[in-house]
All heavy atoms as a GROMACS GRO file, in nm:
protein
  583
    1ASP      N    1  11.168   6.104   8.217
    1ASP     CA    2  11.156   6.240   8.269
    1ASP      C    3  11.264   6.265   8.374
    1ASP      O    4  11.320   6.173   8.431
    1ASP     CB    5  11.020   6.263   8.328
    1ASP     CG    6  10.914   6.281   8.220
    1ASP    OD1    7  10.948   6.294   8.103
    1ASP    OD2    8  10.794   6.286   8.256
    2PHE      N    9  11.285   6.391   8.402
    2PHE     CA   10  11.386   6.433   8.499
    2PHE      C   11  11.319   6.521   8.604
    2PHE      O   12  11.229   6.598   8.576
    2PHE     CB   13  11.498   6.514   8.431
    2PHE     CG   14  11.585   6.434   8.340
    2PHE    CD1   15  11.550   6.410   8.211
    2PHE    CD2   16  11.703   6.378   8.389
    2PHE    CE1   17  11.629   6.337   8.126
    2PHE    CE2   18  11.784   6.304   8.304
    2PHE     CZ   19  11.747   6.283   8.173
    3LEU      N   20  11.372   6.508   8.726
    3LEU     CA   21  11.337   6.601   8.833
    3LEU      C   22  11.456   6.693   8.848
    3LEU      O   23  11.568   6.648   8.871
    3LEU     CB   24  11.311   6.525   8.963
    3LEU     CG   25  11.290   6.608   9.090
    3LEU    CD1   26  11.166   6.696   9.076
    3LEU    CD2   27  11.280   6.519   9.212
    4HIS      N   28  11.433   6.824   8.833
    4HIS     CA   29  11.539   6.924   8.844
    4HIS      C   30  11.522   6.997   8.977
    4HIS      O   31  11.412   7.040   9.012
    4HIS     CB   32  11.530   7.026   8.730
    4HIS     CG   33  11.517   6.962   8.595
    4HIS    ND1   34  11.622   6.896   8.534
    4HIS    CD2   35  11.414   6.956   8.507
    4HIS    CE1   36  11.583   6.853   8.417
    4HIS    NE2   37  11.457   6.887   8.399
    5ILE      N   38  11.634   7.012   9.049
    5ILE     CA   39  11.627   7.076   9.180
    5ILE      C   40  11.742   7.178   9.191
    5ILE      O   41  11.859   7.146   9.164
    5ILE     CB   42  11.642   6.974   9.295
    5ILE    CG1   43  11.537   6.863   9.278
    5ILE    CG2   44  11.627   7.042   9.428
    5ILE    CD1   45  11.552   6.750   9.382
    6ALA      N   46  11.707   7.296   9.237
    6ALA     CA   47  11.805   7.403   9.266
    6ALA      C   48  11.845   7.391   9.414
    6ALA      O   49  11.769   7.334   9.494
    6ALA     CB   50  11.745   7.540   9.235
    7PRO      N   51  11.958   7.447   9.454
    7PRO     CA   52  12.002   7.435   9.592
    7PRO      C   53  11.904   7.493   9.692
    7PRO      O   54  11.897   7.448   9.807
    7PRO     CB   55  12.134   7.515   9.597
    7PRO     CG   56  12.172   7.544   9.458
    7PRO     CD   57  12.054   7.518   9.370
    8CYS      N   58  11.824   7.591   9.652
    8CYS     CA   59  11.727   7.654   9.744
    8CYS      C   60  11.603   7.566   9.767
    8CYS      O   61  11.519   7.597   9.849
    8CYS     CB   62  11.687   7.790   9.692
    8CYS     SG   63  11.598   7.783   9.534
    9GLY      N   64  11.590   7.458   9.689
    9GLY     CA   65  11.473   7.371   9.702
    9GLY      C   66  11.371   7.388   9.591
    9GLY      O   67  11.273   7.314   9.587
   10ASP      N   68  11.389   7.487   9.505
   10ASP     CA   69  11.299   7.502   9.391
   10ASP      C   70  11.313   7.378   9.304
   10ASP      O   71  11.424   7.325   9.289
   10ASP     CB   72  11.334   7.625   9.307
   10ASP     CG   73  11.299   7.755   9.376
   10ASP    OD1   74  11.224   7.751   9.477
   10ASP    OD2   75  11.347   7.860   9.331
   11TYR      N   76  11.204   7.332   9.244
   11TYR     CA   77  11.209   7.211   9.164
   11TYR      C   78  11.109   7.219   9.050
   11TYR      O   79  11.014   7.298   9.053
   11TYR     CB   80  11.180   7.088   9.249
   11TYR     CG   81  11.038   7.084   9.299
   11TYR    CD1   82  10.938   7.020   9.229
   11TYR    CD2   83  11.002   7.151   9.417
   11TYR    CE1   84  10.807   7.020   9.273
   11TYR    CE2   85  10.872   7.148   9.462
   11TYR     CZ   86  10.777   7.085   9.389
   11TYR     OH   87  10.646   7.086   9.434
   12TRP      N   88  11.133   7.138   8.948
   12TRP     CA   89  11.040   7.123   8.837
   12TRP      C   90  11.077   6.996   8.764
   12TRP      O   91  11.183   6.938   8.788
   12TRP     CB   92  11.044   7.243   8.742
   12TRP     CG   93  11.175   7.266   8.673
   12TRP    CD1   94  11.210   7.228   8.547
   12TRP    CD2   95  11.290   7.332   8.727
   12TRP    NE1   96  11.339   7.265   8.520
   12TRP    CE2   97  11.390   7.330   8.627
   12TRP    CE3   98  11.320   7.392   8.849
   12TRP    CZ2   99  11.518   7.384   8.645
   12TRP    CZ3  100  11.445   7.448   8.865
   12TRP    CH2  101  11.542   7.444   8.767
   13THR      N  102  10.987   6.946   8.681
   13THR     CA  103  11.016   6.827   8.603
   13THR      C  104  11.025   6.865   8.458
   13THR      O  105  10.974   6.967   8.416
   13THR     CB  106  10.904   6.719   8.622
   13THR    OG1  107  10.778   6.776   8.585
   13THR    CG2  108  10.899   6.671   8.766
   14GLY      N  109  11.094   6.781   8.382
   14GLY     CA  110  11.107   6.805   8.239
   14GLY      C  111  11.153   6.680   8.169
   14GLY      O  112  11.186   6.580   8.230
   15HIS      N  113  11.156   6.688   8.036
   15HIS     CA  114  11.191   6.569   7.956
   15HIS      C  115  11.340   6.562   7.922
   15HIS      O  116  11.383   6.463   7.865
   15HIS     CB  117  11.109   6.570   7.825
   15HIS     CG  118  10.960   6.567   7.850
   15HIS    ND1  119  10.897   6.460   7.906
   15HIS    CD2  120  10.865   6.660   7.828
   15HIS    CE1  121  10.767   6.486   7.916
   15HIS    NE2  122  10.746   6.606   7.872
   16GLU      N  123  11.416   6.664   7.956
   16GLU     CA  124  11.559   6.665   7.924
   16GLU      C  125  11.640   6.714   8.045
   16GLU      O  126  11.587   6.778   8.135
   16GLU     CB  127  11.585   6.759   7.806
   16GLU     CG  128  11.514   6.716   7.679
   16GLU     CD  129  11.531   6.816   7.567
   16GLU    OE1  130  11.589   6.922   7.586
   16GLU    OE2  131  11.486   6.783   7.455
   17VAL      N  132  11.770   6.683   8.043
   17VAL     CA  133  11.862   6.733   8.145
   17VAL      C  134  11.863   6.885   8.137
   17VAL      O  135  11.863   6.942   8.028
   17VAL     CB  136  12.003   6.677   8.124
   17VAL    CG1  137  12.103   6.742   8.218
   17VAL    CG2  138  12.006   6.527   8.142
   18PHE      N  139  11.863   6.952   8.252
   18PHE     CA  140  11.863   7.098   8.254
   18PHE      C  141  12.005   7.147   8.233
   18PHE      O  142  12.100   7.097   8.294
   18PHE     CB  143  11.810   7.148   8.389
   18PHE     CG  144  11.811   7.297   8.402
   18PHE    CD1  145  11.710   7.372   8.343
   18PHE    CD2  146  11.914   7.361   8.469
   18PHE    CE1  147  11.711   7.511   8.355
   18PHE    CE2  148  11.914   7.501   8.482
   18PHE     CZ  149  11.813   7.574   8.424
   19ALA      N  150  12.020   7.246   8.148
   19ALA     CA  151  12.151   7.308   8.125
   19ALA      C  152  12.132   7.457   8.103
   19ALA      O  153  12.041   7.498   8.029
   19ALA     CB  154  12.218   7.246   8.003
   20ALA      N  155  12.214   7.536   8.170
   20ALA     CA  156  12.211   7.681   8.153
   20ALA      C  157  12.354   7.731   8.153
   20ALA      O  158  12.428   7.706   8.248
   20ALA     CB  159  12.130   7.748   8.262
   21LYS      N  160  12.390   7.802   8.050
   21LYS     CA  161  12.529   7.849   8.037
   21LYS      C  162  12.567   7.950   8.144
   21LYS      O  163  12.683   7.965   8.177
   21LYS     CB  164  12.550   7.909   7.898
   21LYS     CG  165  12.540   7.808   7.789
   21LYS     CD  166  12.563   7.875   7.651
   21LYS     CE  167  12.546   7.770   7.544
   21LYS     NZ  168  12.561   7.827   7.411
   22HIS      N  169  12.470   8.022   8.201
   22HIS     CA  170  12.501   8.126   8.297
   22HIS      C  171  12.510   8.073   8.442
   22HIS      O  172  12.541   8.151   8.533
   22HIS     CB  173  12.398   8.237   8.289
   22HIS     CG  174  12.257   8.194   8.324
   22HIS    ND1  175  12.180   8.120   8.237
   22HIS    CD2  176  12.186   8.209   8.435
   22HIS    CE1  177  12.064   8.093   8.298
   22HIS    NE2  178  12.065   8.147   8.417
   23LEU      N  179  12.490   7.946   8.464
   23LEU     CA  180  12.499   7.888   8.598
   23LEU      C  181  12.622   7.797   8.610
   23LEU      O  182  12.669   7.743   8.510
   23LEU     CB  183  12.374   7.804   8.630
   23LEU     CG  184  12.243   7.879   8.637
   23LEU    CD1  185  12.127   7.782   8.657
   23LEU    CD2  186  12.245   7.983   8.748
   24GLN      N  187  12.672   7.781   8.729
   24GLN     CA  188  12.782   7.690   8.752
   24GLN      C  189  12.738   7.547   8.724
   24GLN      O  190  12.620   7.512   8.746
   24GLN     CB  191  12.829   7.696   8.899
   24GLN     CG  192  12.885   7.831   8.937
   24GLN     CD  193  12.918   7.836   9.086
   24GLN    OE1  194  12.872   7.751   9.164
   24GLN    NE2  195  12.996   7.934   9.125
   25PRO      N  196  12.831   7.462   8.676
   25PRO     CA  197  12.794   7.321   8.655
   25PRO      C  198  12.740   7.259   8.784
   25PRO      O  199  12.790   7.286   8.893
   25PRO     CB  200  12.928   7.257   8.615
   25PRO     CG  201  13.011   7.369   8.567
   25PRO     CD  202  12.968   7.490   8.645
   26ASP      N  203  12.638   7.179   8.772
   26ASP     CA  204  12.574   7.111   8.885
   26ASP      C  205  12.506   7.202   8.982
   26ASP      O  206  12.470   7.160   9.093
   26ASP     CB  207  12.672   7.019   8.959
   26ASP     CG  208  12.714   6.898   8.876
   26ASP    OD1  209  12.634   6.857   8.788
   26ASP    OD2  210  12.824   6.848   8.898
   27TYR      N  211  12.485   7.328   8.949
   27TYR     CA  212  12.408   7.418   9.035
   27TYR      C  213  12.265   7.364   9.047
   27TYR      O  214  12.212   7.347   9.157
   27TYR     CB  215  12.408   7.560   8.982
   27TYR     CG  216  12.330   7.655   9.068
   27TYR    CD1  217  12.384   7.704   9.187
   27TYR    CD2  218  12.202   7.696   9.032
   27TYR    CE1  219  12.311   7.792   9.268
   27TYR    CE2  220  12.129   7.782   9.111
   27TYR     CZ  221  12.184   7.830   9.227
   27TYR     OH  222  12.112   7.917   9.307
   28VAL      N  223  12.205   7.341   8.931
   28VAL     CA  224  12.076   7.272   8.927
   28VAL      C  225  12.107   7.127   8.893
   28VAL      O  226  12.177   7.098   8.798
   28VAL     CB  227  11.983   7.333   8.820
   28VAL    CG1  228  11.858   7.246   8.799
   28VAL    CG2  229  11.943   7.475   8.857
   29LYS      N  230  12.058   7.037   8.977
   29LYS     CA  231  12.081   6.894   8.954
   29LYS      C  232  11.960   6.833   8.885
   29LYS      O  233  11.845   6.862   8.923
   29LYS     CB  234  12.111   6.823   9.084
   29LYS     CG  235  12.242   6.869   9.147
   29LYS     CD  236  12.274   6.786   9.271
   29LYS     CE  237  12.404   6.833   9.332
   29LYS     NZ  238  12.435   6.756   9.454
   30SER      N  239  11.986   6.749   8.788
   30SER     CA  240  11.881   6.680   8.714
   30SER      C  241  11.888   6.532   8.750
   30SER      O  242  11.990   6.468   8.730
   30SER     CB  243  11.900   6.697   8.564
   30SER     OG  244  11.888   6.831   8.528
   31PHE      N  245  11.779   6.479   8.806
   31PHE     CA  246  11.772   6.341   8.847
   31PHE      C  247  11.682   6.266   8.750
   31PHE      O  248  11.563   6.297   8.737
   31PHE     CB  249  11.717   6.328   8.989
   31PHE     CG  250  11.806   6.396   9.092
   31PHE    CD1  251  11.780   6.525   9.132
   31PHE    CD2  252  11.912   6.328   9.146
   31PHE    CE1  253  11.860   6.587   9.226
   31PHE    CE2  254  11.994   6.390   9.242
   31PHE     CZ  255  11.967   6.520   9.280
   32LYS      N  256  11.737   6.163   8.685
   32LYS     CA  257  11.658   6.080   8.592
   32LYS      C  258  11.562   5.994   8.673
   32LYS      O  259  11.603   5.926   8.767
   32LYS     CB  260  11.753   5.993   8.509
   32LYS     CG  261  11.682   5.897   8.417
   32LYS     CD  262  11.644   5.965   8.290
   32LYS     CE  263  11.594   5.863   8.188
   32LYS     NZ  264  11.472   5.906   8.127
   33MET      N  265  11.437   5.998   8.639
   33MET     CA  266  11.336   5.918   8.705
   33MET      C  267  11.308   5.793   8.624
   33MET      O  268  11.311   5.796   8.502
   33MET     CB  269  11.206   5.998   8.719
   33MET     CG  270  11.217   6.121   8.810
   33MET     SD  271  11.234   6.082   8.985
   33MET     CE  272  11.404   6.126   9.014
   34PRO      N  273  11.281   5.682   8.691
   34PRO     CA  274  11.247   5.557   8.617
   34PRO      C  275  11.122   5.578   8.535
   34PRO      O  276  11.034   5.660   8.570
   34PRO     CB  277  11.220   5.458   8.729
   34PRO     CG  278  11.280   5.515   8.854
   34PRO     CD  279  11.279   5.663   8.836
   35ALA      N  280  11.114   5.508   8.425
   35ALA     CA  281  11.001   5.522   8.331
   35ALA      C  282  10.867   5.501   8.400
   35ALA      O  283  10.768   5.566   8.368
   35ALA     CB  284  11.017   5.425   8.215
   36HIS      N  285  10.861   5.411   8.496
   36HIS     CA  286  10.733   5.378   8.563
   36HIS      C  287  10.698   5.474   8.676
   36HIS      O  288  10.592   5.462   8.735
   36HIS     CB  289  10.741   5.234   8.618
   36HIS     CG  290  10.841   5.221   8.729
   36HIS    ND1  291  10.975   5.204   8.705
   36HIS    CD2  292  10.826   5.226   8.862
   36HIS    CE1  293  11.038   5.197   8.821
   36HIS    NE2  294  10.949   5.210   8.918
   37PHE      N  295  10.786   5.569   8.708
   37PHE     CA  296  10.766   5.655   8.824
   37PHE      C  297  10.718   5.793   8.780
   37PHE      O  298  10.780   5.858   8.697
   37PHE     CB  299  10.896   5.669   8.902
   37PHE     CG  300  10.881   5.745   9.030
   37PHE    CD1  301  10.816   5.688   9.139
   37PHE    CD2  302  10.928   5.875   9.043
   37PHE    CE1  303  10.802   5.758   9.258
   37PHE    CE2  304  10.915   5.946   9.160
   37PHE     CZ  305  10.851   5.886   9.269
   38ASP      N  306  10.606   5.837   8.835
   38ASP     CA  307  10.550   5.969   8.804
   38ASP      C  308  10.587   6.067   8.913
   38ASP      O  309  10.520   6.073   9.017
   38ASP     CB  310  10.399   5.957   8.789
   38ASP     CG  311  10.332   6.086   8.747
   38ASP    OD1  312  10.397   6.192   8.746
   38ASP    OD2  313  10.213   6.082   8.713
   39ALA      N  314  10.695   6.141   8.894
   39ALA     CA  315  10.743   6.234   8.995
   39ALA      C  316  10.641   6.343   9.026
   39ALA      O  317  10.622   6.383   9.140
   39ALA     CB  318  10.876   6.295   8.951
   40ASP      N  319  10.573   6.394   8.922
   40ASP     CA  320  10.475   6.499   8.943
   40ASP      C  321  10.365   6.451   9.038
   40ASP      O  322  10.327   6.520   9.132
   40ASP     CB  323  10.412   6.544   8.811
   40ASP     CG  324  10.506   6.627   8.726
   40ASP    OD1  325  10.583   6.708   8.786
   40ASP    OD2  326  10.504   6.612   8.603
   41ASN      N  327  10.316   6.329   9.016
   41ASN     CA  328  10.211   6.274   9.100
   41ASN      C  329  10.263   6.250   9.242
   41ASN      O  330  10.194   6.282   9.339
   41ASN     CB  331  10.157   6.145   9.040
   41ASN     CG  332  10.040   6.091   9.119
   41ASN    OD1  333   9.941   6.162   9.140
   41ASN    ND2  334  10.051   5.969   9.166
   42ALA      N  335  10.384   6.197   9.256
   42ALA     CA  336  10.438   6.171   9.387
   42ALA      C  337  10.454   6.300   9.467
   42ALA      O  338  10.424   6.302   9.587
   42ALA     CB  339  10.575   6.101   9.372
   43LEU      N  340  10.496   6.407   9.403
   43LEU     CA  341  10.513   6.534   9.472
   43LEU      C  342  10.380   6.600   9.504
   43LEU      O  343  10.366   6.665   9.607
   43LEU     CB  344  10.600   6.628   9.390
   43LEU     CG  345  10.743   6.579   9.370
   43LEU    CD1  346  10.816   6.666   9.268
   43LEU    CD2  347  10.818   6.574   9.502
   44GLU      N  348  10.281   6.576   9.420
   44GLU     CA  349  10.148   6.634   9.443
   44GLU      C  350  10.081   6.574   9.567
   44GLU      O  351  10.013   6.644   9.641
   44GLU     CB  352  10.060   6.608   9.320
   44GLU     CG  353   9.928   6.678   9.325
   44GLU     CD  354   9.850   6.662   9.196
   44GLU    OE1  355   9.906   6.690   9.088
   44GLU    OE2  356   9.733   6.621   9.204
   45ILE      N  357  10.103   6.445   9.590
   45ILE     CA  358  10.036   6.380   9.704
   45ILE      C  359  10.123   6.377   9.828
   45ILE      O  360  10.078   6.336   9.935
   45ILE     CB  361   9.992   6.237   9.669
   45ILE    CG1  362  10.111   6.147   9.634
   45ILE    CG2  363   9.889   6.239   9.556
   45ILE    CD1  364  10.074   6.001   9.613
   46TYR      N  365  10.247   6.425   9.818
   46TYR     CA  366  10.337   6.428   9.934
   46TYR      C  367  10.281   6.524  10.040
   46TYR      O  368  10.244   6.637  10.010
   46TYR     CB  369  10.476   6.472   9.890
   46TYR     CG  370  10.577   6.478  10.003
   46TYR    CD1  371  10.622   6.362  10.063
   46TYR    CD2  372  10.626   6.600  10.048
   46TYR    CE1  373  10.712   6.364  10.167
   46TYR    CE2  374  10.719   6.604  10.152
   46TYR     CZ  375  10.762   6.486  10.210
   46TYR     OH  376  10.851   6.492  10.313
   47ASP      N  377  10.273   6.478  10.164
   47ASP     CA  378  10.209   6.561  10.269
   47ASP      C  379  10.310   6.625  10.364
   47ASP      O  380  10.270   6.681  10.466
   47ASP     CB  381  10.105   6.481  10.345
   47ASP     CG  382  10.164   6.364  10.421
   47ASP    OD1  383  10.285   6.337  10.406
   47ASP    OD2  384  10.090   6.301  10.498
   48GLY      N  385  10.439   6.617  10.334
   48GLY     CA  386  10.539   6.678  10.420
   48GLY      C  387  10.587   6.813  10.365
   48GLY      O  388  10.522   6.874  10.281
   49ASP      N  389  10.697   6.859  10.415
   49ASP     CA  390  10.758   6.984  10.375
   49ASP      C  391  10.839   6.965  10.248
   49ASP      O  392  10.946   6.903  10.250
   49ASP     CB  393  10.847   7.039  10.488
   49ASP     CG  394  10.910   7.171  10.454
   49ASP    OD1  395  10.880   7.228  10.347
   49ASP    OD2  396  10.993   7.217  10.535
   50LEU      N  397  10.787   7.010  10.135
   50LEU     CA  398  10.854   6.989  10.006
   50LEU      C  399  10.990   7.056   9.999
   50LEU      O  400  11.082   7.000   9.937
   50LEU     CB  401  10.764   7.038   9.890
   50LEU     CG  402  10.660   6.940   9.842
   50LEU    CD1  403  10.570   7.003   9.737
   50LEU    CD2  404  10.724   6.814   9.787
   51ASP      N  405  11.008   7.174  10.059
   51ASP     CA  406  11.137   7.241  10.055
   51ASP      C  407  11.244   7.153  10.121
   51ASP      O  408  11.355   7.135  10.070
   51ASP     CB  409  11.133   7.377  10.126
   51ASP     CG  410  11.062   7.483  10.043
   51ASP    OD1  411  11.054   7.465   9.919
   51ASP    OD2  412  11.016   7.582  10.100
   52THR      N  413  11.210   7.097  10.236
   52THR     CA  414  11.304   7.010  10.308
   52THR      C  415  11.335   6.886  10.226
   52THR      O  416  11.450   6.843  10.215
   52THR     CB  417  11.248   6.974  10.447
   52THR    OG1  418  11.226   7.095  10.520
   52THR    CG2  419  11.342   6.882  10.521
   53LEU      N  420  11.232   6.828  10.169
   53LEU     CA  421  11.248   6.708  10.087
   53LEU      C  422  11.337   6.736   9.966
   53LEU      O  423  11.430   6.660   9.936
   53LEU     CB  424  11.112   6.654  10.039
   53LEU     CG  425  11.116   6.536   9.945
   53LEU    CD1  426  11.176   6.412  10.015
   53LEU    CD2  427  10.979   6.506   9.890
   54MET      N  428  11.315   6.846   9.898
   54MET     CA  429  11.394   6.880   9.780
   54MET      C  430  11.541   6.908   9.816
   54MET      O  431  11.631   6.866   9.745
   54MET     CB  432  11.335   7.001   9.709
   54MET     CG  433  11.202   6.974   9.639
   54MET     SD  434  11.215   6.843   9.516
   54MET     CE  435  11.095   6.729   9.578
   55LYS      N  436  11.563   6.976   9.928
   55LYS     CA  437  11.701   6.999   9.970
   55LYS      C  438  11.771   6.868  10.005
   55LYS      O  439  11.889   6.852   9.978
   55LYS     CB  440  11.702   7.098  10.086
   55LYS     CG  441  11.667   7.240  10.044
   55LYS     CD  442  11.656   7.333  10.163
   55LYS     CE  443  11.604   7.469  10.116
   55LYS     NZ  444  11.581   7.558  10.231
   56ARG      N  445  11.697   6.779  10.067
   56ARG     CA  446  11.754   6.646  10.101
   56ARG      C  447  11.790   6.569   9.975
   56ARG      O  448  11.897   6.507   9.966
   56ARG     CB  449  11.653   6.567  10.185
   56ARG     CG  450  11.713   6.448  10.254
   56ARG     CD  451  11.618   6.395  10.358
   56ARG     NE  452  11.587   6.260  10.322
   56ARG     CZ  453  11.471   6.198  10.339
   56ARG    NH1  454  11.370   6.264  10.390
   56ARG    NH2  455  11.455   6.074  10.307
   57ILE      N  456  11.703   6.573   9.876
   57ILE     CA  457  11.732   6.506   9.751
   57ILE      C  458  11.848   6.574   9.679
   57ILE      O  459  11.937   6.506   9.627
   57ILE     CB  460  11.606   6.502   9.660
   57ILE    CG1  461  11.498   6.414   9.724
   57ILE    CG2  462  11.643   6.453   9.520
   57ILE    CD1  463  11.366   6.422   9.655
   58TYR      N  464  11.851   6.707   9.680
   58TYR     CA  465  11.958   6.780   9.615
   58TYR      C  466  12.095   6.738   9.671
   58TYR      O  467  12.191   6.724   9.598
   58TYR     CB  468  11.939   6.930   9.632
   58TYR     CG  469  12.043   7.014   9.565
   58TYR    CD1  470  12.026   7.055   9.433
   58TYR    CD2  471  12.158   7.055   9.631
   58TYR    CE1  472  12.120   7.131   9.368
   58TYR    CE2  473  12.254   7.131   9.567
   58TYR     CZ  474  12.234   7.168   9.436
   58TYR     OH  475  12.331   7.244   9.371
   59ASP      N  476  12.101   6.719   9.803
   59ASP     CA  477  12.227   6.685   9.870
   59ASP      C  478  12.261   6.534   9.858
   59ASP      O  479  12.372   6.495   9.895
   59ASP     CB  480  12.222   6.721  10.017
   59ASP     CG  481  12.217   6.871  10.040
   59ASP    OD1  482  12.264   6.947   9.949
   59ASP    OD2  483  12.167   6.915  10.144
   60SER      N  484  12.171   6.456   9.806
   60SER     CA  485  12.194   6.310   9.797
   60SER      C  486  12.264   6.274   9.667
   60SER      O  487  12.283   6.357   9.580
   60SER     CB  488  12.059   6.237   9.802
   60SER     OG  489  11.990   6.256   9.679
   61LYS      N  490  12.300   6.148   9.660
   61LYS     CA  491  12.352   6.093   9.534
   61LYS      C  492  12.232   6.063   9.444
   61LYS      O  493  12.119   6.048   9.489
   61LYS     CB  494  12.429   5.963   9.561
   61LYS     CG  495  12.551   5.985   9.649
   61LYS     CD  496  12.618   5.854   9.678
   61LYS     CE  497  12.735   5.874   9.769
   61LYS     NZ  498  12.794   5.752   9.816
   62THR      N  499  12.258   6.051   9.315
   62THR     CA  500  12.152   6.029   9.219
   62THR      C  501  12.069   5.906   9.254
   62THR      O  502  11.946   5.908   9.251
   62THR     CB  503  12.207   6.014   9.077
   62THR    OG1  504  12.282   6.131   9.045
   62THR    CG2  505  12.098   5.997   8.973
   63GLU      N  506  12.136   5.797   9.290
   63GLU     CA  507  12.063   5.672   9.321
   63GLU      C  508  11.975   5.693   9.444
   63GLU      O  509  11.867   5.636   9.455
   63GLU     CB  510  12.160   5.557   9.350
   63GLU     CG  511  12.259   5.531   9.238
   63GLU     CD  512  12.381   5.623   9.245
   63GLU    OE1  513  12.431   5.656   9.353
   63GLU    OE2  514  12.426   5.662   9.137
   64ASP      N  515  12.023   5.773   9.540
   64ASP     CA  516  11.946   5.796   9.661
   64ASP      C  517  11.822   5.882   9.633
   64ASP      O  518  11.722   5.868   9.700
   64ASP     CB  519  12.032   5.867   9.766
   64ASP     CG  520  12.145   5.782   9.815
   64ASP    OD1  521  12.139   5.657   9.801
   64ASP    OD2  522  12.242   5.837   9.870
   65ALA      N  523  11.831   5.971   9.537
   65ALA     CA  524  11.719   6.061   9.506
   65ALA      C  525  11.593   5.981   9.469
   65ALA      O  526  11.485   6.008   9.517
   65ALA     CB  527  11.755   6.155   9.392
   66ILE      N  528  11.612   5.880   9.390
   66ILE     CA  529  11.499   5.799   9.346
   66ILE      C  530  11.439   5.724   9.465
   66ILE      O  531  11.318   5.721   9.485
   66ILE     CB  532  11.541   5.703   9.232
   66ILE    CG1  533  11.581   5.786   9.111
   66ILE    CG2  534  11.430   5.606   9.200
   66ILE    CD1  535  11.662   5.709   9.007
   67SER      N  536  11.526   5.666   9.548
   67SER     CA  537  11.475   5.589   9.661
   67SER      C  538  11.408   5.681   9.764
   67SER      O  539  11.310   5.645   9.829
   67SER     CB  540  11.584   5.505   9.726
   67SER     OG  541  11.684   5.585   9.778
   68ILE      N  542  11.463   5.803   9.781
   68ILE     CA  543  11.398   5.899   9.873
   68ILE      C  544  11.257   5.930   9.828
   68ILE      O  545  11.165   5.927   9.904
   68ILE     CB  546  11.484   6.028   9.883
   68ILE    CG1  547  11.616   6.001   9.958
   68ILE    CG2  548  11.406   6.138   9.954
   68ILE    CD1  549  11.716   6.115   9.949
   69LEU      N  550  11.241   5.957   9.700
   69LEU     CA  551  11.108   5.991   9.648
   69LEU      C  552  11.012   5.872   9.660
   69LEU      O  553  10.896   5.888   9.693
   69LEU     CB  554  11.117   6.034   9.503
   69LEU     CG  555  11.146   6.180   9.479
   69LEU    CD1  556  11.167   6.206   9.331
   69LEU    CD2  557  11.035   6.267   9.530
   70GLN      N  558  11.061   5.753   9.628
   70GLN     CA  559  10.975   5.635   9.628
   70GLN      C  560  10.935   5.594   9.769
   70GLN      O  561  10.831   5.531   9.788
   70GLN     CB  562  11.042   5.523   9.555
   70GLN     CG  563  11.051   5.543   9.406
   70GLN     CD  564  11.125   5.435   9.333
   70GLN    OE1  565  11.215   5.370   9.388
   70GLN    NE2  566  11.088   5.412   9.210
   71ASN      N  567  11.016   5.632   9.867
   71ASN     CA  568  10.988   5.589  10.004
   71ASN      C  569  10.922   5.694  10.092
   71ASN      O  570  10.895   5.671  10.206
   71ASN     CB  571  11.118   5.538  10.069
   71ASN     CG  572  11.169   5.414  10.005
   71ASN    OD1  573  11.092   5.322   9.978
   71ASN    ND2  574  11.297   5.408   9.978
   72GLU      N  575  10.900   5.810  10.038
   72GLU     CA  576  10.837   5.919  10.119
   72GLU      C  577  10.686   5.905  10.119
   72GLU      O  578  10.623   5.862  10.034
   72GLU     CB  579  10.878   6.054  10.064
   72GLU     CG  580  11.018   6.090  10.100
   72GLU     CD  581  11.045   6.108  10.249
   72GLU    OE1  582  10.957   6.159  10.320
   72GLU    OE2  583  11.150   6.069  10.293
   0.00000   0.00000   0.00000
């Protein structure tokens, strides 16, 4: 699965990389999640500010996104 994040902090999960012809490349970033990691569950139980977390992940490198989610 993938975690998709827009620059404003909007996010959603999906089974494929997000692509939209009307947006600039990399406007929405798709982060591949490890098979054993349930991003939906992790975000559901997260007790902090999700907008801030998503913007932090959006600005990170792909490898950092996974570790940020796993360590929050």
